[in-house]
N, C-alpha and C positions, 0 to 999 in steps of 0.2 A: 504494500500500500504506500502511495507517495505521500510525502510530508506536506503540510500546508506551507505556502511560500510567502515570505515577507520581503517586500522590496523597500530598501531604505533610500528615500529620495533626497538627494543633496545637490549642491552646486559646486562646480570647480571654482577655485579661488582665482585662477588666471588661465591664460591660453596654454600653459604647460600641463593643464589638467591635474593640478595639485589639489588634494583634499585636506581640509582643516582637521578633521577628526578621524583620520584613517585608523589610528590605533584603537579608538573607541569602537569603530565598526568591526575591526578585527576581533575585539573581545566579544562583541555582540554575535558575530557569526559563530565563534567558538562555543559560546554559551548556548546559542540556538541549536547547534548540533546535539548538545546533551539532552535537550528537552523535546527533540523531534520537530524543530522548526528550520526550514530551509531558507536561508537569508542571502540576498545579494544586494549590492549597492549600485545605484544608477543615477544619472542626471538627465534632465530633459534633452540634452545634446546626444544622449545615447539611445534615444527612442526613434525607431524607424516606423512611421505611421503606416506606410504602404505594406510593409512586411508583417505588421502587427507583432514586431519583435523588438527586443532590447539587447543592445550589445553591452552586457552587464559586467561589472567588476565582481569577481568572486575571490574567496580566500580559502585556502586549504590548510586547516589547522595542523594536520600531520606533517605536511611538507613545509609548512610555514611560508607559503608563497601566495602572492596575488596573481590572478590571471583573468583573461577576458573570455566570455562565453556568450553565445546567442541564447537568449531566454525568452519564453512567452511572458505575457504580463502576469504579475504576481497576484495572489489572492487578496493580499492586504498591502497597503502602502503606509510607511512611517515617514512623514514629511519633516525633514530636518533642515529645510532651506531657510537661511537667514536673508534679510533684505540686503541687497547690494546694488550699486549703480552700475549696471552692465547689460550687455545684450543677453547674457546668460540668464539674468533675472527676467527679462522680457520673454525669453523662451519658457521659463517656469510658469509665468502667468498664462501663456497660451496652453501649456500642458494641463494646468489646473482647470482651465475652461473646457478643454476638449475631453478630459478624462474625469470630470467631476462625478460621474456616475459610479466610479470604482469605490471600493471600501477603503477609506482613509482612517487611520487611528486618530488623526488630529487634523483639524482644519485651521487655516490661518486666523490668527487673532488680530483685532484691529489695533490702531495706533494708540499712543499713550493718552491722547486727549479723549478719544472715544471711550477708552477703558475707564478713565477717571469719571467721565459723565455717566457711564453705565452704572458704576459702583455708587455714585452719589445719589442715584435714584432710590437706593435702598438705605433706609435710615440706619440699619445695623452697621453699615460701613462708613458712615459720614465722619464719625469722630476719629477714625483711623486713617483718614486721608489728609495730607497737608493741603492747605488751600492752593488751588491751581487755576491758572487762567490761560487762555489761548493768547499767545504773543502776536498781536496784529499790528500794534503801534507801540512806540516806546512808552506811552502813558500807561499801557497795561502793566508793564514792569514797575514803573515809577509809583503807581498807585499801590501795588503790592508791597513795595519798599516802605511806604508810609505806615503800613500795618505790621510788617515783620522786619527785623533788623537784618536778616539775610534772605536772599532769594536765589534760587538756581534757575538758570535758563537752559533748556534741554531741547534737542531736536525731537520732533514728534515721533520719528521712527528710528532714532539712533540706538546703537548697541555698543557695549564695551567701553562706555565712558567718553566716546567721541563727541566733540562739539559742545561739551558742557561748560557753562560759565557760572561762577559763583560771584555774586555781588553783595557786599556787606556795607551797611551804613555806618559811617564813622561820625565823629563830632563835626559840627558845622555843616558845610556843604561838600564834605569829602566822602568818597566811597572807595572801598578796597575791592579790586577785581582780580580774579585769578581763574584759570581754567585749563581745558585741554582742547587743542585744535582737532580737526577731523582726522588727522594722522596720529592722534593720541599724544603729540608732544605737549609738554607742560608749559603753560604761560605763567611765568613767575609773578607773585603778587605785585600789584602796582596801584598807587593811589591815583584817583581821577576826580576832577572837580565836577560837581553836579551839572555845570553848564556844558560839559563835554560828554556826559554820560549817555544822553539820548542818541547822539550821533554814533557813539561807540557801539551801543546796543543794536542799532539798525544795521551797522556794518557787520556785526557778528552774525546777525540773522541772515543778511543777504536776501536771496530769493527763496530760502528754505522755510519750512514750517516748523515753528517752535512753540513750546509752552513755557510758562514761568511758574515756579513752584516755591511755596514757603519753605525756607531752610529750617531743618530741625537741628538742634545743637547736639552734634555727635563727635565733637573733637575730644580725643583722649587727653590726659595730662601731658602726653608727649607732643601734643599739637597735631597728631595725625587723625584723619577722619576714619570712622569705622561704621560698618553696618552688618546685617546678617542675611545670608542666602538660605532660604527655606525651600526645599524641594518636596513637592507633593506629586504623587503619581497614582495611576490606576493600578490595582494589583491583579492577581490571577483570578479574582472573582468579579472583576469589573467595578470594584469600589475604590474611591479615593482614599489614600492614606499618606501619612507623612513618612518620607524616606530618610530625611536627615536635615540638619541645620548646622551651618558653620559660620563663624565670624570672619569678616574680611577687614584688613587694616590697610589703608592706603599708604603709598610711599611718601617721603617728606615732600612738602609743598604741593601735594596733589589734592584736588577737590573731590576725587572719587576713590573708591576702594577696589575697583575692578582688578582681577588678577592679570588680565591682558595688559593693563596699564601700569604694571609693576607692583600691585598690591600683593599681600600674602594672606593665607588662610590660617585660622586658629580654631580650636574647639570652641563651640558656643559658650560653654560654661566658663572657660578660661577668660574669655573676653568680658562676659557679664560680671565676673568677680571684680573687675576693675571699676565697675560702674555701680553695681548693686551688691552691698556687702552681705545681706541676709540670704542664706541658702534657701530658706523657705520661700522668700519673695522671688528668688530667681526661678525656682520650680514653677511658681504661680505664673510668672511672666512667660516662661517657655510653653506652658499648657495653653495660655491665652493666644500666643503666637501661632501655635499649631491649629487651634480651633478656628481662628480667623482665616488662616491660609486655606484650610479645607473648605470652609464656607465660601470663600472667594472663588476657589476653583469650581465648585459645584454651580455657583451662580453664573459665572462666565460661560461655562459649558451650556447651561440652560439657555443663555442669551445668544451665543454665537455658534453653537454646534459642537460636534465631536472634538474632545480634547483628551490627551492621555497623560500629559505631565505639564507642570508649570513650576517655574522658579519665582518666588516672591522675594524682592529685596525689601528688607524691613529695617527701619531705624527704631531704636528703643532709647528713650531719654532716661535721665537719672531717676525719674519717678516710676519707671516701668511702663510708661505710656507707649503703645506700639503704633508706628506709622507705616503705612504701605507706600513705599517710594516708587516701586515699579513692578510690573508683571512681565516675565519673560517666558514666551511659549516654546522657545528652542534652547533650553538651558544646557550649558556645559556641565560636566561632572567633576572636573579637576579639583574643585574646591574641597571635596571630601578626601581626595587623594592627598592633597597638600596639608589638610588639617589632621591627618593621621587616622581618619575614620574609615578604615578599609571595609568595614561591614556596610556602611552607607554607600560607599563607592561601588561595591559589587552590586548591591540592591538597585542602585540607580541605573546600572547597565542591564540587569536581568528583568526588572519589573515590566518595562514596555513589551518584552518578548512574551512574558507570561500572560500579559493582558491581550496581546495579539492572538495567542493560542486560544484564550477564552472567547474572544470575539469571533474567531473562526468557527469554533464549536457552536456558539450561539446562532450564527448565521446558518450553519449546516442543519441545525435542529429546527429552524423556523419553518412554518408551514408553506411559505412562499417558495422555498427551494425544492 
């Protein structure tokens, strides 16, 4: 009897056909073998519509080698494609439109602004969201700065900390700005007069779409920023559960904690200890963070369609108040590897496969098949 087939849909990073997470896919294929799931990797560029075939990337765990093979379309698709400005991304949009009838473990999630608005409609989530506005003119940011001493300006679709600017109100008419350009290079802190700030903000925005968000005080005594990456995934029974949570600490002078931008990961409790001395309070905060993350995942799936995993970036202030900074539908798993949580790292790789197997069996058992 043939095994169910899972196709991992991704995008090449460049014209040399390099893949960002090849080592993760290698692990997934190896783990898939153990549970009876046949897995291959492909991009929209590898799909040949006329032949109804895919020139897929496969991995042989015994020989430890990658190779190419012509394959039929898979039973299920795990979409790992992140937004990029390229022809490759345009090919992806065409693929999704043409093959939308196939079974996907996850559908694309909307941009940061739409997610913020969606969650704001539910009173349960309002107190956990930093005040956020759509940045259409410089007055949108200036008005937010009247209410909050720090504001973050973020691209509506950005990932990895790219294009984020932090604006802090100082005494008088001075502001402190620092950030990361689109190539992730750090902009050193610089003071700017109110009279010049509007022009600077509009220059930063350019023709892009941005939001402005209330800054939460998350600087450690060392001056470095930190936050938490909570991963929730569907399990082998099709239920949402928490896989792991790790702390992330940004490099010196950085306004973000992303690992790609030079941040490092630490165990959640290690980081919380620097912030909240009481063990009992820390456990309470962790339970609240888990509950919030699972509820957010269920609500977003209800609103936007099939999802199988989400990473939630959380800020936790000294009082234990939890803020949802961002939702990432295509999360990396390295944060658990780096923080030394090998159990969560393995679970993060295996759970989508167990969920895929469950989904396949559900479909096979449904009366319409």
